[in-house]
C-alpha positions as CSV (number, residue, x, y, z in Angstrom):
1,M,100.6,70.7,129.7
2,T,99.6,74.2,128.5
3,S,101.4,76.8,126.5
4,T,101.6,80.0,128.5
5,Q,103.2,81.7,125.1
6,A,100.6,84.6,123.2
7,A,100.4,83.3,119.5
8,A,102.7,85.5,117.0
9,P,101.1,88.7,115.9
10,Y,100.8,90.0,112.2
11,A,100.5,92.3,110.3
12,L,97.2,92.3,106.6
13,M,98.8,94.5,104.1
14,I,96.4,95.7,100.8
15,Q,98.2,97.3,98.0
16,T,96.5,98.9,95.6
17,D,95.7,96.8,93.2
18,G,94.5,94.2,95.5
19,W,97.6,91.8,96.4
20,F,97.0,91.6,100.3
21,E,99.9,89.8,102.2
22,L,99.4,88.5,106.0
23,T,103.1,88.3,107.7
24,D,103.9,87.8,110.7
25,W,104.8,91.1,112.5
26,T,107.0,92.4,115.4
27,P,105.8,95.6,117.6
28,T,108.9,98.9,116.4
29,W,108.2,101.9,116.7
30,T,109.1,102.6,113.0
31,A,107.6,99.0,111.2
32,A,105.2,100.2,109.9
33,A,106.8,102.7,107.6
34,D,109.5,99.8,107.3
35,F,107.2,97.4,106.0
36,L,105.1,100.5,103.8
37,S,108.6,101.7,102.7
38,C,107.9,104.8,103.6
39,Q,109.3,107.6,106.3
40,A,106.0,109.0,107.7
41,V,103.3,106.4,108.7
42,C,99.8,108.0,110.1
43,P,98.2,105.6,112.7
44,V,93.9,105.8,111.9
45,A,92.6,104.0,115.3
46,L,89.8,101.9,113.4
47,T,88.5,100.8,116.7
48,G,89.9,99.9,120.0
49,R,91.5,97.1,119.1
50,L,92.0,97.2,115.0
51,T,94.6,100.2,114.2
52,M,95.0,100.9,109.4
53,W,99.1,102.7,108.8
54,V,99.2,104.7,105.8
55,D,102.1,106.7,104.1
56,E,101.4,110.1,104.6
57,D,102.9,111.5,101.7
58,A,101.3,108.9,99.2
59,V,99.3,111.4,98.2
60,P,102.5,114.0,96.9
61,R,104.1,110.7,95.5
62,G,101.8,109.5,93.5
63,L,101.1,106.7,94.9
64,P,97.5,105.6,93.5
65,F,93.8,104.9,95.3
66,N,93.5,102.0,97.2
67,R,90.3,100.9,96.5
68,P,90.2,97.2,98.1
69,A,91.4,98.7,101.0
70,A,88.9,100.8,101.0
71,K,85.9,98.0,100.5
72,V,87.8,97.3,103.9
73,L,87.1,100.6,105.4
74,R,83.7,100.9,104.9
75,V,82.6,97.5,107.8
76,F,84.8,99.4,110.3
77,R,83.6,103.2,109.4
78,A,80.7,104.9,108.0
79,E,82.6,106.8,105.1
80,A,85.4,105.0,104.0
81,L,88.5,107.5,104.3
82,P,91.3,107.7,101.4
83,C,93.2,105.8,101.5
84,F,96.7,105.9,99.4
85,G,99.5,103.7,98.4
86,P,100.0,100.4,100.2
87,V,97.5,100.2,103.4
88,L,99.2,98.1,106.4
89,F,96.7,96.8,109.6
90,T,98.1,95.8,113.1
91,G,96.7,95.8,116.6
92,R,96.1,99.0,118.5
93,I,98.4,101.1,119.4
94,D,101.2,100.4,122.6
95,T,101.1,103.7,123.9
96,A,102.8,103.1,127.3
97,A,105.3,101.1,126.2
98,D,105.4,103.6,122.8
99,R,106.9,100.1,121.1
100,G,104.2,101.1,117.5
101,A,101.4,99.1,117.6
102,H,100.0,95.2,119.1
103,G,99.6,92.7,115.9
104,L,96.7,91.3,114.6
105,T,95.5,88.2,116.8
106,E,94.6,85.9,114.2
107,D,90.6,85.9,114.6
108,Q,91.6,89.1,113.2
109,A,93.1,88.9,111.2
110,L,91.3,86.5,109.9
111,E,88.8,88.6,110.2
112,L,89.7,91.5,107.8
113,I,90.5,89.3,105.2
114,E,87.1,87.3,105.4
115,Q,86.4,91.2,105.0
116,Y,88.3,91.9,102.3
117,L,87.3,88.9,99.8
118,T,84.1,89.4,100.9
119,R,84.0,93.2,99.5
120,A,87.4,93.7,97.2
121,A,88.3,90.4,95.8
122,K,86.2,89.4,92.9
123,I,84.5,86.5,93.4
124,P,82.8,84.7,91.3
125,Q,78.5,85.4,91.8
126,Q,76.3,81.7,91.4
127,R,74.5,82.2,88.5
128,T,69.9,82.2,88.6
129,R,70.7,82.0,84.0
């Protein structure tokens, strides 16, 4: 017997200090702002299936540059966008239903975490000596 229920959607948040969290995602128009604890968010389409959300007021609020997220962004763009404060990754924006954004699939979430761990996290390398 096969299940017709879709897998639960996810969102990935990366903090400025390198902490990241994979969480369940409920696609509402205010969900990204709620996750980032801000009033105004700006969606940035990285691919046709991946969106990055940033706090529009991060610089005026004095939030620090998000170096770990910028390293992940280099995978998707030739130039990393300046991003300050926490950054949220979701699936594509749902313009037809005006409900915000789809969540990440399990494969997308795992790919983002792998990119984060290999690019941003400080994993000790093998020593050759």
